[in-house]
N, C-alpha and C positions, 0 to 999 in steps of 0.2 A: 961593479959585481951585485948582482940582487941577492939581498937575506932577508930571513925574514923570523921577525920577535913574535909578533901577536897583530891579531887584527886591527885593533889600532893603529900601531907603528903603519902595517901595510898600506892603510887607507890615507895618513900621513905625510910617505911615501906615493902614492897616487895623484895627490893635489898637486906634487910640482915634477910630477915626469906623467906625458900626453900617450905615452904609449906602456905604462907602466905594468897594467895588468898580459900583455902581449908578453913584454921581459920577463914577468913572471912562471905564467905559461911555459918559454922557450927553455927557463932555468930549471921546472920542473920535470919537463922531458929531456933534458941531456940528463940530469941526474937518476930518472927512470931507466934508462939505458946505459949508464955506470954502471948503476949496480942490480942490475937485472938478472945478478948472480943468486940474487937473494931471493929468486920468484917471487917477490908479494904482491906483482899484477899479472894478471892470467890474456886483460886485452888494457891497450893505453887506446884513447880515445883520441889522438891527436892530432887530427885536420881538424876535426868539431870543437878542442879547446882553443885551437888558435886563433879559428873565426867567431867563440864566443867571447875571447878576450876582446881580439879588433873589434865587434862593436859594443861590446860595454868599454872599449878605452872613447868611442865615440858617443855615445851615450854621455858620459861623463863630461866630454871635452863641448857636446852641444849644450852642457846647460842642465841638463835633463835632473828630474830625481833618482836619487840611487840609493840600493836599497842595504839592506842591513849587513848584506852578505857580499855587499858590490868586490867583481873582483876575486873571490875569494875561493882557493884550488881546493877541491873536496876529494876523495875518491869512496867507493860502496863496497863493502864485499859481495863479495856474488852469493848472496840470499837475498839482493832488494833491486827490485825491479826498478826496470829504467826503459821506458816507452822508444821500440826502434832498437833494442841494445841488447845484446844474447846475456841471458841470464841462467850460469850450469847448476848453482850451489857445489859445483866444485864435484860433479858427478858425472859419471859416464853417461845417465841415463835421460839427464838431460843437456849432452852436450850439442851447440849449437843452434837449442832453443830460443827464439828473438821475443821478446815480453812483447806483450800488444798495450802493455797500460804501465805508467809509472808509481811506483810508492807512493804515498801522502807527504811524508815526509820531503821525497827527492820534489816532487812538484814545489815543496815551501822551500827551499835551499835555491831550485833556482828563481822561484818569484823572487827571491831578495837577492837576487843577483851573481849566485857562486856559480863556480867553474866547474862542472864534472870532468874529470883526467883521465877515470877508468875504473875496472873493478880489480878488485882486489882476492885475492886468495884463502881459502880457509880450507877449515874442515870439511869435509865431505856432509852436506846439508844440516852443517854445523853441529855434527858429531865429533867432538875429540877435545883433548889437552894440550895440542902441541903443532897441529897445523901437518901434522904425518898424513893425513888420511886422506887428501885432497886426491885426487884420480889423477891431473896434472901437476906430480910433485910436489914435493917438502918447500916447507919456507923455513929460511933460516935467519936466525938472531943475527943483527946486524953487528952487535957487541961479541960476538964471539959464534961464527959460523957452522962448528960445532956444534951446538948448541941451539936447542927448540926456543921458538918466541913465544910460546902459548899458544893456547885455542879456545874456542874454534878459532877465533876471530883474527889469526897470525899475520897477515896479510896485511891488513887493516890498521895494525899496532906497529907493524916494522913499515910500514910507509911515512906515518908520522917517524917512529925514531931514526931514523934514515935517511928524514927530513927531501923523501918525495912527492910530497903534501902536505898543505898547512892543517886540516884536520881531515881527520877518515871517522865512516861510520861502521861499526858494527853490530854484532845481535849479542845478546847475553840471556839464555837460559837458564845457565846455573855457574858464569862468572866467567862465559867467553868474551865480554871485553874487560874486565878486572883484573884477570887469570896473566894474560897476555901485556895486557898494561904495566903488569907488576915484572916480568921477566924480561920488558923493554927497556923499563925505567921514564914511563911520561903515565901522561895523567886517561885513564878509563871511567868512566862515568855510567852507570845505567839507573836510568830513571825507575820514577815509580811507576808499576804497570798502569798499564793503560793514561800515560801521561803522554806517548808517543804512539799514533797510531799506529798498527800493525798492517792495514792497508798496505800490501806491494809486497810484505816480507815473505819469504816460503818459509812453512811454519813447521817448525820440529815437534814443540809441545807449545798447545797455543794459550793454556792456563801460564805459562812462565816467560815464553818469548817479550824481549823488547829490544826495539833499538838503541842502542848506545854509543857512546862518543871517544872519541880520543883527541887527544890533544897534546899540546906541550905547556900551553900555556891555559889557566884557568878560566879568565873570564872569556879565552875564545871561546869554551866548550860549555860555557852557561850564556853566550849570544847564539848557539847552534840550537843551543835545549830550548830556548827563547821562540825562536823561528820554527821548530821542530813542533813545539807542543801542541795540545786542544783540541776541542772534540773535532768528529769525523764523522760523514754522514756512512760512510764506508766503512767502519768499525765500531760496533755497538760499544767493545771495552773501551775504548778511548774515551777519558773522561772529559764531562763537560765542567768543570771546573776551570776559575779563569785562571790565565797563564799571567806569571811575577814577573818582576824583572828581576831575571837571575843574575844576570849581569854587574848589576847596582849591588846584589848583597858577595860576588866574589871579590870584593875590594874593600868590603866592611869589617866590623870587628862584629863576633857573633853576641848574640841577646843572651841564649843557651851556653852553662860553662860546666853539667853535669852531664860526667861519662859514666859511661858503666864498660864494663870487659868481663869478659865470661871465663873466669879462673879455667874452669877443664881446656880452653885453649889452649894457652900457655904452658899446662899442665899435660899435655897431650903429648903423646911417645914418638909422634912420627911428625916433630916441629923441630926444625934445623936451630941446631944450638945458639947459632949467633941472630937469626931471627929470633929468637927468645929472647933472648940478652937484648938485642937493639930495642924491641919494642915494651920491655920493663924499663931501661934507662929510657925510651922516649916517654913514657907513663910520669916518671921524676920529673922529665923536663915540663910535661905538661902543668903539673901541681904547683912547679913553681912557677910559671906562669897563669897561676891564679885557677887553674880548674881544678875541678870537683872529680876524680878519677876510683872510681870503686868496682873493686873484683866483684863480681856478682857469682851466682851458680846458674850453671846449665848443664840440667841432667841429661840433653836432650841429641848432645853434641854426636855421638855414635846412631843413631837412628835418622840423623840427617839425610846423610849419600845414599843408604839404600831406599830411604822415603824417596829423595828425588826421583832415582832410579825407575825406579818402578813405578810415580805416576807421569815420567817424560816419556817413557819407553812406551808406555802404555798409549799416551799420545799420539807418540810419532808412529807408530802400529797403524795406526787409523788416518794420522795427515797421509801418511808415505802411502797408502794404500791406491790413490789415484792415480801412482806413477806405473801404468801398468800396459805402458808398449800401445797403447790402441790409441787414444785422442790426441796424444804428442808424446815428443820423447824418442829415447833410444827403444827400438823395435827390432825380435830377431825372431826370424822366417827361414832361415837357412833351415831344409830339410825337416820342416815343422806343418802337418796339415790339421794339427788340432788343437783349438781357442785355449785352451789350461794349459798344453805344452806351450805356447807360444807364450801366456803368461809367466809363466818360471822360468825360463829361457830369458825372456828380456829383463825380470826382476833377476835373475843370480845370474845376469853378465852386467847389466846396469850397475846396478847397487856394489858399495865397497862393502870387504868385509865389517868395516866396524857400522855399518848403517846397516848390514843382514845381521849382526847380534842383538844391537837393539829393535831391529824389527819385530825377531824370534821374542827374546824377551818380554815385550810389552805384547806380543800373542798370546804367550803363555800366563801371565799374570791378569789379564784379561778373560781367560778361557773358562769354562760351567765350573771344573771341577777347583780353580784356584782363585776366582774372583776376591771372594770374599777375603779370603785367607790372605792376600797380597794387595789387591788394590786398594778394598775395601779400609782395613786397618792403614793404610801409607793417606786415605782421603782425611782419616780420622787422626792420625799423627799432625797432621799439618794443621788441621784444626784445631790440634792442642797447641801448635808453635805460636798461629797466630794469634791462641788467646793470653799464651804467656809472653807474646811481644807487646804486646795493650797493655797488659801490667806495667814493662820495662818502662816504655815510654810515660806512661804516669807519673813514675819516676824521678825519669832520666830526659835527657836530651838528645844523647846519641850514647851509640855502643860503638867499640873500635874495637879492631883485630889485626893481625896479618894478613895479607892479602891469600898468601900462600904458603902452605907450610914449610917450601922450600923452594932455593932459587931455580935459575931455568937450567933443567937437565941436559945431559948428551943429546944428540940426535937418534934413536933408536936403543935408548937406556931401560924406555918402560912399554917399548912397544909390543913384547911378547909376556905383557904384563897387563891384563885387562882391571883388576881391581886394587894396582899401584897406584896407576891411570886415574881411577876413577876418584880417590882417597886425595888426587889431588885438587881437587874442588872441593874439600872439608869444610874451607872458611866461606866460601862464597855461594855455597847453592842456598843456605836460609834466606837471605835478602829474597831471592827468586820464590822459594817456598812461602814467602808471606807478604811478596810485593810491594816491598820498601826501596828507598833510593837507596843507591851506595856508590863509593868511587873510589879509587887505588891511588895515592898518591906514592909518588916516586921521591922517600925522602931518604933512602939507605944503601949503601953499598960492600958488598957481600966478602971476604977476602979473597973468595978466587976473582974477584973485579967484578962479579954480574950485578946489576941494580935490584933491590926491591921497595914493596911497598905498605905502607900501613894502610886498614880499609876503614872504612868512616861509614856510618849508616844514621840514618834520620827516620824519624816516623812518614807514614806515607803522607805523600806531598806536601813536603817539607823541603822542599830544594835548595829554599833560601834558605834554610839554615846549614842546610846541608854544603854550600857553596861559601856560608861565610865561616862557618868553623873548617874548611877545608884551606883560606885567606888563610887566618888565623895559625893553624898547624903547619902550611909551608912556612911560614915566618918564626915560628917558633923554632925551626930546626934551621935557619940560616945561619 
């Protein structure tokens, strides 16, 4: 019977199994079918994955060079383009739309021998914190199907959590990889803004969006980051900085040991008492392991969620204006003979309520009468946060916090309270506002049986330290 622990062990298995890739794909296809009630997948590329596995087995058996992700089974959040395959952003407005090109990240995965097994469900246009906003049904947490898996990349998180794939890709605009990783008890990593090309990622908020990675093994996540990172002629925001050997650092001891945490985060009234206690106890564990861990003041906590939602919705209102029913996607024409009415009806019927809410909010903060009062002020706060972050990393190597203020909540629990839903992002949006890398590590378990994690953040493009510290933090908890 096939089982998976890491890419390294999987490649050892392949060395002695001529049809190992095919066995792996058949195993995952059976698992996806068995657990389809979780609604983690919108589409499974079964025939294609089986053929790809057969081809890779032949390549290996013929003694040809193998890629770093040879035979590794990967799934994609339904906002990442894959040429010749449907990509809908979990929205009716793009129902059955077929991508005409592949994301750079996807091209790089395939070039290293990965097998893409399907596309994962998510919140529509990556807007949500619970994966309840998809036009194609909610995603359920595999640990408790009455609870949400987090969002917006909930399907990708559940695909790894429930052993339906080896690794998966999501997108992280304000915590959409780290928060579902926390809720599902797996690793979720968002790299520095610009570390992975955004070409082929359907835009929500372009100055925030990053492709992120889910896995159960730290080294697996590091290898995937190595493969996908680097400059890209199709994305001017992709960094030309050299790609480091992240996987090597995922098994090393860290060189930096000065850790900060924000005092206001653990004193916040919205934090679950058990998460507060577990984090405080873990800080003492780190100190006993030789880390210097200091509480520092962070007076901006109450400003980061409003700042985030002002800026991201403004960018979303611009980015989503292209979905108008004219060039592609859903078009509503029944009983309509006026162009403006066609626009209105196509967008009203094609977009879900949460997406409409954010487009309207974005249009409002960009309007002539309110631009300076909201958008300009939010940009100023973002700059202050960035300057403050630079000062912190002059003295400390990393910042830690809980990933989310509460464990996974019940399905429907926050559906009618947008403010409560948005506040679930209070600890994760900071990393996106300032563009630093961040990872959620599955270290703890709540008394209600649900997992929760610790968030670790390092300075821009210091993913090597992020992985080395993560390795040490995981070991400290064992």
